[in-house]
C-alpha positions in Angstrom: -2.6 -22.5 5.0 -2.6 -22.2 8.8 -5.8 -21.7 10.7 -6.8 -18.2 11.7 -6.6 -18.8 15.4 -5.2 -15.9 17.4 -2.1 -17.8 18.5 -1.1 -18.4 14.9 -1.2 -14.7 14.3 0.8 -14.1 17.5 3.6 -16.4 16.3 3.8 -14.4 13.0 3.9 -11.1 14.8 6.2 -12.3 17.7 9.2 -10.1 17.9 7.6 -7.2 16.0 4.6 -6.1 18.0 2.6 -6.6 21.1 -0.8 -5.2 20.3 -3.1 -3.9 23.0 -6.6 -3.5 21.5 -8.3 -0.2 21.9 -11.7 -0.5 20.3 -12.6 -3.1 17.7 -9.7 -5.4 16.8 -9.4 -8.6 14.8 -6.5 -10.0 16.6 -4.4 -9.7 19.8 -0.7 -10.5 19.8 0.4 -11.5 23.3 4.1 -12.3 23.8 4.2 -16.1 23.3 7.2 -18.3 23.6 6.2 -20.7 20.8 8.8 -21.6 18.2 9.0 -19.7 15.0 8.1 -21.7 11.9 9.7 -20.2 8.7 6.9 -21.8 6.6 4.1 -20.0 8.4 1.5 -18.1 6.4 -1.7 -17.0 8.0 -4.9 -15.9 6.3 -7.0 -13.7 8.5 -10.6 -13.5 7.2 -12.4 -10.2 8.0 -16.1 -10.9 8.0 -18.1 -9.0 10.6 -19.7 -5.6 11.1 -16.3 -3.8 11.1 -14.8 -5.1 7.8 -15.1 -7.6 5.0 -12.0 -9.0 3.3 -8.8 -10.5 4.5 -5.2 -10.0 5.7 -2.5 -12.4 4.6 0.6 -12.6 6.7 4.0 -14.1 5.7 6.9 -14.2 8.0 9.8 -14.3 5.5 12.4 -14.5 8.3 13.1 -13.1 11.8 13.7 -9.7 10.3 10.8 -9.3 7.8 7.1 -9.6 8.1 4.9 -9.2 5.0 1.3 -8.2 5.3 -1.1 -8.1 2.3 -4.4 -6.3 3.1 -7.6 -6.2 1.0 -10.8 -5.3 2.7 -13.7 -3.0 2.9 -14.0 -1.3 6.3 -17.6 -0.5 7.2 -16.6 1.0 10.6 -13.5 2.7 11.9 -10.8 0.3 13.0 -8.5 1.3 15.8 -5.5 -0.7 17.1 -3.0 0.3 19.7 0.5 -0.9 18.9 3.4 -1.3 21.3 6.6 -2.3 19.5 9.0 -4.6 21.3 11.9 -3.6 19.1 12.8 -0.7 16.8 10.8 -1.2 13.6 11.0 0.2 10.1 7.6 -0.1 8.3 7.3 0.3 4.5 3.7 0.7 3.2 2.3 0.7 -0.3 -1.3 1.9 -0.2 -3.4 1.7 -3.4 -6.6 2.7 -1.8 -8.0 3.4 1.7 -7.1 5.9 4.4 -4.7 5.2 7.3 -3.6 7.4 10.1 -1.0 6.9 12.9 -1.1 8.8 16.1 1.8 9.2 18.5 1.2 11.0 21.8 4.3 13.2 21.4 3.8 14.4 17.9 0.1 13.9 17.0 -1.4 12.3 14.0 0.4 11.3 10.8 -1.6 10.5 7.7 -0.8 7.8 5.1 -2.7 8.8 1.9 -3.9 6.4 -0.8 -1.7 6.0 -3.9 1.3 6.4 -1.7 4.5 4.8 -0.6 5.7 5.5 2.9 8.5 4.7 5.3 8.0 4.9 9.0 10.4 4.4 11.9 9.0 3.4 15.3 11.3 3.2 18.3 11.1 0.4 20.8 8.3 0.9 23.4 6.9 4.0 21.7 3.2 3.2 21.5 1.0 4.5 18.7 -2.6 4.2 17.5 -3.2 2.8 14.0 -6.6 3.9 12.5 -8.2 2.7 9.3 -11.1 5.0 8.2 -14.6 3.8 7.8 -16.4 3.4 4.4 -13.0 2.8 2.7 -11.6 -0.1 0.7 -8.1 -0.7 1.9 -5.7 -2.3 -0.5 -2.1 -2.3 0.7 1.1 -4.2 1.0 3.1 -3.6 4.2 6.6 -4.7 5.3 7.7 -4.6 8.9 11.5 -4.9 9.2 14.1 -4.8 11.9 16.5 -1.9 10.9 19.6 -4.2 10.9 17.8 -6.6 8.5 16.9 -3.7 6.2 20.5 -2.3 6.2 22.1 -5.7 5.7 19.7 -7.5 3.3 19.2 -4.6 1.0 22.5 -2.7 1.5 20.8 0.5 2.5 23.1 3.5 2.8 21.1 6.3 4.5 23.6 8.9 3.2 22.3 8.3 -0.3 18.8 9.6 0.7 17.3 13.0 1.4 18.1 14.2 5.0 14.4 13.8 6.0 14.5 10.2 5.0 17.9 9.7 6.7 16.3 10.8 9.9 13.6 8.2 9.5 15.9 5.3 8.5 18.2 6.0 11.5 15.4 7.0 13.9 17.1 10.3 14.6 14.2 12.8 14.8 11.0 12.2 16.8 9.0 14.6 14.7 10.0 12.9 11.5 8.7 9.3 12.0 6.9 9.1 8.6 8.1 9.8 5.0 5.3 9.8 2.3 5.7 10.0 -1.4 3.4 9.0 -4.3 3.5 5.5 -5.6 4.9 5.1 -9.1 3.3 3.0 -11.8 6.0 0.3 -11.6 5.5 0.0 -7.8 1.7 -0.1 -8.3 2.1 -3.0 -10.8 4.2 -4.9 -8.2 1.6 -4.3 -5.5 -1.2 -5.5 -7.8 0.7 -8.6 -8.6 1.0 -9.4 -4.9 -2.6 -8.7 -4.2 -3.9 -10.7 -7.2 -1.4 -13.6 -7.3 -3.1 -16.8 -8.5 -0.8 -19.3 -6.7 -1.3 -21.4 -3.6 0.9 -23.3 -1.2 4.6 -23.2 -1.6 4.4 -21.3 -4.9 2.3 -18.6 -3.3 4.9 -18.1 -0.6 7.8 -18.1 -3.0 6.1 -15.6 -5.3 5.3 -13.3 -2.4 8.9 -13.4 -1.2 10.3 -12.7 -4.7 7.8 -9.9 -5.5 8.3 -8.3 -2.0 12.0 -8.3 -2.5 11.6 -6.7 -6.0 9.3 -4.1 -4.6 11.6 -3.0 -1.7 14.6 -3.0 -4.1 12.6 -0.9 -6.6 11.6 1.6 -4.0 15.0 2.3 -2.6 16.7 2.3 -6.1 14.1 4.9 -7.3 14.7 7.1 -4.2 18.5 6.9 -4.7 18.2 7.7 -8.4 15.9 10.7 -7.8 18.1 12.0 -5.0 21.3 11.8 -7.1 19.6 13.4 -10.1 17.4 16.1 -8.4 18.6 19.0 -6.3 17.3 19.0 -2.7 16.4 22.7 -2.9 13.1 23.8 -4.2 13.2 24.6 -8.0 10.6 25.3 -10.6 11.2 21.8 -12.0 10.6 20.2 -8.6 7.5 22.2 -8.2 6.1 20.9 -11.6 6.9 17.3 -10.6 5.1 17.8 -7.2 2.1 19.1 -9.1 2.2 16.0 -11.4 2.1 13.7 -8.4 -0.8 15.7 -7.2 -2.6 15.0 -10.5 -1.9 11.3 -10.0 -3.4 11.4 -6.5 -6.5 13.1 -7.9 -7.0 10.4 -10.5 -6.7 7.6 -7.9 -8.9 9.3 -5.4 -11.6 10.0 -8.0 -11.2 7.0 -10.2 -14.9 6.3 -10.3 -15.6 9.7 -11.9 -12.3 11.0 -13.1 -12.1 14.8 -13.6 -11.5 16.2 -17.1 -7.9 17.0 -18.1 -8.8 20.7 -18.0 -10.1 20.4 -14.4 -7.1 18.4 -13.2 -4.8 20.9 -14.7 -6.6 23.8 -13.0 -6.6 22.0 -9.6 -2.9 21.4 -9.7 -2.0 24.8 -11.2 -0.5 23.7 -14.6 -1.7 24.3 -18.1 -2.9 21.2 -20.0 0.2 20.9 -22.2 2.6 21.1 -19.3 0.6 18.5 -17.3 0.4 16.1 -20.3 4.1 16.3 -21.0 5.2 16.1 -17.4 2.8 13.2 -16.6 4.1 11.2 -19.6 7.7 11.9 -18.7 7.2 11.0 -15.0 4.9 8.0 -15.3 5.6 6.7 -18.8 1.9 6.9 -19.7 -0.7 9.5 -20.6 -3.2 10.9 -18.1 -6.0 9.0 -19.8 -4.1 5.7 -20.0 -3.2 5.9 -16.3 -6.8 6.6 -15.3 -8.2 3.8 -17.5 -5.6 1.3 -16.2 -6.3 2.1 -12.6 -10.1 1.7 -13.1 -9.6 -1.6 -14.9 -7.3 -2.9 -12.2 -9.9 -1.8 -9.6 -12.6 -3.6 -11.5 -10.4 -6.8 -11.7 -10.0 -6.6 -7.9 -13.8 -6.1 -7.3 -14.6 -9.1 -9.5 -13.0 -11.3 -6.9 -16.0 -10.5 -4.6 -18.7 -12.9 -5.8 -21.3 -10.9 -3.8 -21.0 -8.2 -6.5 -22.6 -8.7 -9.9 -20.7 -7.7 -13.0 -23.1 -4.8 -13.4 -22.4 -3.7 -9.9 -18.7 -3.8 -10.5 -19.3 -1.8 -13.7 -21.1 0.9 -11.6 -18.4 0.8 -8.9 -15.8 1.9 -11.4 -17.9 4.6 -12.9 -19.6 3.0 -16.0 -23.3 3.8 -16.6 -23.6 1.0 -19.1 -22.3 -2.5 -18.4 -21.8 -3.2 -22.1 -19.3 -0.3 -22.3 -17.5 -1.6 -19.2 -17.3 -5.1 -20.7 -15.8 -3.9 -23.9 -13.2 -1.7 -22.2 -12.3 -4.5 -19.8 -11.8 -7.0 -22.6 -9.7 -4.5 -24.5 -7.5 -4.0 -21.4 -7.1 -7.6 -20.2 -7.9 -9.6 -23.3 -10.7 -11.4 -21.6 -14.3 -10.8 -20.5 -15.1 -9.9 -16.8 -17.1 -13.1 -16.7 -14.0 -15.1 -17.5 -12.1 -13.5 -14.7 -15.0 -14.1 -12.3 -15.2 -17.8 -13.3 -11.5 -18.3 -12.9 
């Protein structure tokens, strides 16, 4: 991989963003005239009082930048962004808390366990904030609009009006479109964040999975839009409450609430919640919660500063032996084997 020198990062971001630091920042991206290298990949290690972890940046082509983020933010991170071109940003956030502030419209929040699409016009500055005491795991794509429309055959007319405004940059007050991440998208994101490959294979895998993830996102939006009325209906309301239940499970994965408590918080009875959750996500409430906790444990095992008992505690197990048994049942191998690999 390339070194983590600032000028390397600048080349990756060139044409997308000119960052002007406001507060702590890990990189600056001045406008450099260096040639673009299609094979560039930059690993940005985060290892100071602000954050621990890494950013991994891939420049797939002139129209697409891929950013994989996995880090614990000990302090608030703030970066002022000044786009040099119109940009469409697609984010998949498994955990962590992001907010984006425009002077004209205020602060927009990007919740965890969400997918989001954002349009940023050229020269419209905004502040990107990552909240402190949060573990940020995310996959982000920055695309030039023309590249998105051409490469993925995006027809904005096939999407809800709100999303049309975003994709076409028509409404200042509608820069951001959030919706819950689906289990299939979550699996794609985890595959990207946990890929075992290096060198050329790592880049090829990233490009392939990124393409799959973007295709899956827009296909699911089109399918839902064609199948579901835009107006509010009782069925839509139940689905929204089911997504709320998913958010609760992700936000409280360490100590997941009981089924009865989740049902009460989202305003459904237990039977309706179980049936709708299974129909929407293809898994039961318990299976989804257990899978998310195990995937989180798998992620935490990559940090060799954490013992296996600490990882067990981080995902809500009082007894490491119970955690080990559940982990082996889920992945077919012991936590120690994952750590050693």
